[in-house]
Steps between C-alpha positions, in 0.01 A plus 500: 500500500661818633809429288284470189319824584834677542613374158178622341523844661862548393439383142188714457648820638426791268200336334146632543293291739194303397304176510796332331685496834242275667400271213648374176396783271766600249266722302431716806875542551548606138212747502629670814869503409569520127600817316320557167730635228388704201840619381711365215798264484767768546557397864634157397866438577742493209693184573882523475682384191749286691434123527175425675494339846519125514132413494424689181834396350408138570171547321673659202740208475225243528273677254775502238528123533130430499350748255544285190382162627155372592621263771729751667766353728466124502634422843396181675158546660532532874342282765139578591466782754304290749574771757539869444825474693710342224864604497600825335811639338703771668412853399719788392498799738418731207178310428214715630230230490591137571337163444481245219256223414771236502872462568603704195355769273264377225513142626164328471351319796306177495152562642334158476174551688317607184604189312807280483447414132535864403818528708642192330412636155652837588825337610519312172454826311815625675685172433489413868372189674266521796630336816339150501439519875313828460288347225426199722396722792258708294365200311453246778489688831399864449205562269520809278242745374532356149432143613200609705350683204537210257356260756173693473488633142219377277545357152331809354753731668790287377363524145462877534865527606614277215311691232592847621148626561633543855871579520754612757314368802717524817477128569873422496660824618441762768187704437648832610304825471500539878651822635629483853491837672877505533486853642368353826840351578659845488226691679438258786784248520442127529425487873201735465371289209550177696293643783228602255494154337469330836203723583342394170557136593331545839208687345387179328484287815133568574392412145714187517347382826143581394530341156442821306599441135706219644708390202578858395587596859738206543667577168542869583646424843752266342588760236555767765732260684699457180507876452625550856775245440597669172539837674746343741693351210519839328655643817754214506584555133568870559720417798727303264578836339559665835164678500270499801153551354318417822424872532403764245742666261665806652621670182458498123763236432341265753151571365610399151695199631221378731245531220727306266544223758123450495508468122812282506320250723224483241727426203710252700194295593274531193545501123172661410442611143485857632676602822398864517663756727196713580494875558804595701644818345275747683536307826880505479501868410380583852818347642724658238351845556548465876868412453557772240355765730716375787811521281570129539505429125539688173290476185773286345479263796124476451533421128771240559289320761209483257740388225625217718147394591399497135818310414394225741156482340664471157704202620212272604490179296286187498558156355260456206427251223519585127121451484456761772732738313280469192207634699692758704805581293809690607539383861237733651431492872271806507655678796236762434537830683203738479593868503307826514124530499282732705373470855132477582547836674607663171873525575740344255689191617792599277811564708865562422547126539265444206757682288788303654345166402449617142853644499645150552421441131770760432747432782508126422349497152168363372381171647181294507516463877366629720182536296460872567136600482384861505152547646375771268250770589407809306567683828861381532752786517588611147873475573468134593284426196764649273785320675321165473432570133870582450601170664260308274631675190861430600468145637162339409513348848188636673138396511209720604172419677191709562503627858185706443318176415639266765531730802125574523422137421690397814424825686863459600827656388727228641451244225772361276529303179577129515674359196391714208156653534341350813416756771463404866509682833839430658492264796123463486436316176649208305436336169452144381680530166329319214678553165270516196222344294524506121189668356613464139526122535167496685339652192649225283358242743158662455532467123635143508282348770770489768764327285846655524613626161867415565480174696194368311359369829186574700585754771184702550147363542402286203247674279414531134748718313363802318385407152450717196722680254500838679533560873201670659579749775204420725564125477872535573437739790236269651732198474795697635295612799434137596867408458600797716275356773685170472842666492425717805405189699816311400711808572364574847504131593869483408580815698310377806711183496825687439461750782372246752813296436731802498373605841546144622842409360674829409362763734665844483554544874763774479282709267174444684671583830506857368122509449206560730329200659196511270593574141280561199566235235434531128483216247687653210386348172613637165428497130728486198419550135244774561578700186510180291157396629351848457636540147378150412147580617517829310607321182216249538244780550618768257678299228431153361703221664500159336643207700736268313462148636733200493405144412352453847276804470712708738523873422876550466510823302279792404449702185400862553310702240472871565629739764423504868567746787807407702567561868735790567350766273235649730220328310208419730386210281797284599604676820161417650558133419826504693325670792225237492747209505675640808172559686345172387787278614535682833131452578530128431795471737314697768225238510740228615615405850858596580749364752503695828217717363750690287354791304509414126700743289638493148789643302561562132868414498731255324862579601707357209272195490311660210757314287428166671123549476540573133696179447222299661217662303402428141381735226236741629207671322673840511763381252773435754707200393550188711794538735519880464531687831199666658504869575654532848264575787221732390694614193347503155640238266831601344460770237123524518482825698551736208349829616775619732572507869183667626265260321689193621515628858130585492401149393696340783375754755143383431571156651320494836718494809179427693513152342879468487620622840814291474618740231493576127845509343573715196847527348546816298795558268555832328786638294675803655415741219129432544525659845668817375815653361691561824529352848287759680211464254522121517481500880201733494318302231560162663376629835196651327431174318495315832276762659251435222526121509465481878232771529246381755163637604164363609396386152847422361734246656801581287780258415646295784856419387749619243843375400691767311774430246651795318730364230536423132449155350834537322685503831340170602592344166858612553495360854393162363800495269751665736397429862844597628421863410194505728591318823241686712227558241178469698148493356154477648292195411161396636519598866874514554835601359759268354848522355449470126801269473347254745203429273505211255529591132134409459400735780725775365330470161161521671600825672630646174180417308283684752360841417744788538276805499616759249256776593290627787 
């Protein structure tokens, strides 16, 4: 004990004292020790023109090889990392931050606990054969999450999956969207955390012996034991690299390295759809500032350490199936890092390290990962606003989220974004990820009595299809309301099954070890096709929509007479319909029982699956053709927002975060000249546009999320024809960034047909 106390005292020398020294409380450490920065980017080091050190040079070499191919380097998939202590390659002494997922860079590990069938399919996609013994083990002896789920699924849920009214459910892969508080490894060291976990374990003994919430208590005690074991394995893994992380980090390099080891354990043991990094930049800045003031490092050293950390995040890879890639295209892992924002005390959380993270998009070029997310506030320092705007204009690699909306909602400034748009307090909250329900198809079920328009089979509850030559708004809305009740029940039932089985067969021990004992859980549902459904209802109400039926009486097409208001033009007639759909579906979900009493939430988000949803959905009453992509996330349908940037942004900003607290994704593309004639004007105008979109007050929520692309459609067309000219071309899609060249031709065409705003 005395040895541990000595380590803590030595590592914490020079930091302001606080509650954080006696309990796990990273936020308290940050608040007492970070240095707000309101200056500009002029302090950043100008990196030398000679060849870069080995780590960055390695990344450059690898990126040249991988930029033009979807599958990247097709090395044989490695053995499953049953322990976090799998062997590692030797490191180069010039490498500032060490540690790889597998034996070699970009090699994809087998992680079979989510489902062996998906692993087998993924291997086939890479022209590799799964080891028969491994298949036998995870088929006959060790049950997987996927098998557990399908043992319990109902016929109705299976039909919903088949038809695409529910799509992307995490029933065969890791759910992800859990953010371990990786900063804890650096601030406290593993031994302190082990001691804390053991105290948590003992704290449950009385409830266990007295039968208080018996099943939940037993489960939690077992989970804490697994977390305790995982912490020990993380320490062993670090020792393989010659790092003793039993105690806290003593300098900036160790703080970055220790934090990365926590994250590395996560991506070695889980293949979640989103393995987010959290909110580390301000935390790490405290260590960097301490070393800079002591003369131990230079600004160039600081930038290179951040470069090497970001390089490692860019190199994470998971083994995926082609079907998965259709939903989440471009190899995303969502190593989301949340930067900036304001403190509840009114100080900005922008530091010099916020600039360093953004600067990696120049020092190493644009890249989708990490998914850099700026927490935007109207009160952010103007210099940082303009620098972030400059980075967006130059790289189209950033996303923005409304700190003025989310910070007061949590009454906490230590939250981060999981995946794309999902906020949660770091180390105190986790999410049960739930993919999306297809509202456009649900409307077609309401019209056709529950018969799927593509499969020609009964999927929804059997009822009389709508008769008559013209669709009546009140009748369609009444029918749709009933089908939304049915869909909500199927959806939540599926998610309850999925997350029960994931906890049982693929528990994220290394991530949950970096959480408090009692975490807040959310059940994160989602909706797709919002703008299609809203425009369809608008067409039915304000124009004349005639269903065209096939020989079986199924409405398979629609004839529209007259004009109708379309979502994305700041027209309350249709915008209010979109608002109603979001609120209506959320209220239906809230009525249902959730696993582990998770708080129901909802997102308006599609990733690149708007293309897949479109394929699975027939002609819709808004005039959209069968198979055509939906608008991504909360976006208006392609080309329908015709009144400029402000009108489109205003429509989306009306969608209620109160009923979509898992996030509302809007991808905004604008041509450079629309922002102004020169760089300075463009930076100012883009920052001003975001101030307006995110404006929050008591009666106005403001927008929640914004992807920003500043580019011309002509460049994307040229990139389709000549990909070799644009090896690092990065664009924002619904909730994340992706290399344009890694998209399929179909997805590239979808991006190109989206609205490119020509005027403010």
